[in-house]
FITOR-777374 format. One record per residue (C-alpha): x, y, z. Coordinates in steps of 0.001 Angstrom, whole numbers, padded with zeros to 6 digits, always signed. Layout:
BEGIN
XYZ/...
//
This chain:
BEGIN
+098098+082868+063987/+098011+085190+066808/+097661+088946+066530/+100571+090931+066673/+099190+093210+068914/+098093+090670+071413/+101677+088916+071448/+103375+092305+071947/+101208+092815+074973/+101644+089331+076616/+105450+089721+075659/+105681+093101+077714/+103488+091447+080683/+105992+088478+081053/+108925+090773+080867/+107333+092865+083683/+106901+089633+085698/+110208+088606+084848/+111574+091625+086521/+109211+091513+089599/+110065+087695+090256/+113912+088138+089605/+113946+090970+092087/+111947+088852+094570/+114893+086128+094184/+117445+088557+095008/+115594+090142+097815/+115205+086158+099195/+118750+085450+098404/+119872+088413+100779/+117429+087357+103500/+118655+083799+103187/+122304+085023+104221/+121179+086627+107266/+118824+083673+108300/+121586+081290+107580/+123903+082938+109523/+121558+083102+112762/+120560+079291+112451/+123926+078027+112230/+125427+080285+114784/+122682+079347+117524/+122675+075375+116578/+125875+074348+118109/+125109+076038+121295/+121456+074689+121197/+122957+071015+120533/+125686+071319+123216/+123380+072826+125858/+120606+069973+125463/+123457+067423+125597/+124977+068831+128579/+121060+069060+130361/+120626+065432+129362/+123922+064114+130599/+123477+066077+133885/+119822+064686+134097/+121081+061178+133982/+124014+061682+136170/+121914+063465+139074/+120124+059807+139296/+116740+060323+141089/+116371+064280+140720/+113072+065270+139405/+111969+068314+137705/+108161+069227+136462/+109400+069566+132872/+110550+065964+132839/+107389+064679+134411/+104979+062692+132366/+101519+064282+132769/+098821+061542+131399/+096259+062770+133421/+096326+066303+131706/+094307+064854+128723/+095588+067536+126000/+098940+068657+124413/+100098+071657+122572/+101457+072136+119215/+103322+075009+117544/+102862+075452+114067/+105571+077650+112267/+104184+079133+108780/+105279+082036+106835/+103598+085436+106813/+104053+085930+103208/+103650+083291+100046/+105588+083173+096958/+107573+080316+098866/+106842+076889+096719/+105345+074233+098784/+106748+075502+102098/+103350+076069+103797/+101869+073379+102487/+104125+070888+103425/+104078+072232+106963/+100029+072481+107278/+100343+069153+106226/+102308+067709+108708/+100218+069344+111447/+096945+068014+109995/+098408+064672+109979/+099480+065268+113824/+096291+066321+114721/+094532+063790+113025/+096329+061054+114829/+096362+062616+118138/+094533+060687+121012/+093565+063554+122965/+092733+067502+122346/+095443+069817+121120/+095675+073265+121709/+097384+074876+118447/+099376+077938+118655/+099566+079054+115240/+102710+081244+113899/+102315+082900+110662/+099552+084787+108474/+099481+081804+106270/+098679+079063+108529/+096252+081259+110611/+094344+082140+107312/+094486+078105+106553/+092905+077317+109736/+090207+079933+109679/+089345+078507+106211/+089144+075061+107702/+087144+076408+110779/+089788+074689+112992/+090035+076100+116585/+093651+077801+117678/+094542+078465+121046/+096829+081518+119975/+097305+083338+116281/+100591+084808+116418/+101503+087110+113241/+104003+089696+114401/+107272+087574+114600/+108109+088512+110809/+110989+086963+108808/+113699+087380+111436/+112345+086195+114887/+114030+086983+117754/+114798+085280+121056/+112779+087887+123103/+109746+087391+120879/+109762+083275+121213/+110655+083384+125039/+107361+084387+126350/+105613+081751+124217/+108119+079052+125228/+107454+080301+129024/+103991+080096+128857/+103880+076616+127513/+106414+075397+130167/+104434+076979+133012/+101271+075174+131848/+103306+071934+131474/+104683+072270+134863/+101400+072941+136300/+100010+069978+134847/+097551+071048+132356/+099601+069774+129275/+100588+066138+128599/+103132+067385+125794/+104389+069982+123718/+105251+069861+120075/+106683+071972+117290/+105685+071532+113547/+108167+073360+111179/+110461+073026+108423/+113926+071744+109586/+116944+073026+107989/+119353+070407+106972/+121407+072017+104285/+120921+074469+101473/+119703+071610+099422/+117490+069620+101952/+114984+071169+104348/+111859+068806+105497/+108807+069397+107432/+109058+067668+110843/+107287+067281+114340/+109847+067648+116955/+108589+066826+120809/+109899+069529+123156/+108211+068344+126473/+108495+066277+128425/+112012+066277+128273/+113790+062976+128719/+117207+062172+130024/+118036+059741+127067/+119564+061107+124015/+118734+058897+120818/+122060+058388+119244/+124149+059934+121989/+128340+060259+121336/+129999+057175+122409/+131112+057525+126001/+128985+060445+127194/+127101+057917+129436/+130118+057232+131665/+131029+060753+132219/+131306+061696+136005/+130520+065086+137126/+130875+066865+140269/+127856+069240+141014/+128202+072512+142587/+125638+073939+143192/+123356+070857+143722/+121686+068754+140734/+118561+070295+141292/+119608+073852+141652/+121439+073134+138392/+118589+071699+136501/+116246+074416+137859/+118249+076654+135571/+119371+074738+132585/+116137+072562+131665/+114276+075950+131153/+116617+077246+129259/+117050+074196+127100/+113601+074267+126342/+113648+077956+125246/+116777+077400+122822/+115291+074643+121236/+111948+076125+120669/+114001+079426+119047/+116215+077008+117058/+112926+075605+115516/+112183+079374+114815/+115512+080021+113233/+115344+076771+111121/+111849+077848+109631/+112906+081554+108797/+115905+080276+106769/+114090+077336+105149/+111469+079726+104075/+113938+082125+102294/+115367+078859+100601/+111814+077780+099398/+111254+081525+098029/+114589+081746+096244/+113701+078411+094489/+110271+079454+093779/+111289+082763+092511/+114017+081238+090395/+111676+078863+088894/+109298+081503+088393/+111849+083762+086502/+113097+080876+084229/+109427+080245+083145/+109104+083755+082276/+112237+083760+080427/+110788+080825+078278/+107771+082495+077895/+109380+085391+076286/+111191+083557+074104/+108190+081481+072958/+105986+084839+072451/+108992+086407+070490/+109135+083352+068102/+105548+083635+067270/+105614+087392+067160/+108316+086886+064515/+106356+084329+062700/+102940+086383+062604/+105253+089510+061330/+106709+087315+058725/+103383+085894+057562/+101978+089532+057336/+105227+090550+055310/+104588+087678+052886/+100885+088372+052385/+101535+092132+051707/+104140+091153+049229/+101903+088711+047730/+099046+091488+047310/+101496+093689+045738/+102726+091212+043174/+099152+090183+042481/+097938+093714+041968/+101165+094474+039550/+100034+091340+037517/+096546+092552+037392/+097848+095913+035824/+099834+094171+033065/
//
């Protein structure tokens, strides 16, 4: 039977851990509400802008744009990997980094990795893998003005023919109960929409100004908002993962406290029984 003092110390430590994990769970819940609002508020705009851009590009016929061009001669691609700055979020970072490693292993050409998040940067440095950029200043609530320079740099390189493709690895927010690590192709843009709405291909547009001028504005805007949507999805998914992880840790600490309390009570009862036996034995010896 374990020493009672040891059990008391372990139970006290478990209670302190439960307080910490419970607090972290509540903080993650509060941050989730704000992140969920940002992600869901921007998604309809992103989807509609992307659909409009694709419909206009299709309706405009032979209009060309550098962001829609194929650059096979570039011989290299770019990959944005979105991880967290902090841990305690279960398998969130593991899933994203596994998807990134699988993508890099299957790539037929060199890939410039723009790593976002301290956890991803530390992991790639541990592996000795090269990174084109290491970005660690976005925080838990990335803003559009933070994401825009990164999107502009990649668009400029792609339009100049330096990149054959631009992809993003992030945790896609499907619902509160479902998030998944995915690789999304951002560039080159395509006028073909997978699963487009019935009848959208038959829409007729009257262009004012000219199609080329419209696409000059819409295509870069579409790329920026799509990349920003990836960041907002990643942010809300991170908070959900942290909520789940901290709730599991809190529940585990509660179970440990119950188990240690039972062991303490048994040890205390055993000691009381032994003391009573000693008293009875001593009394019998005096008779």
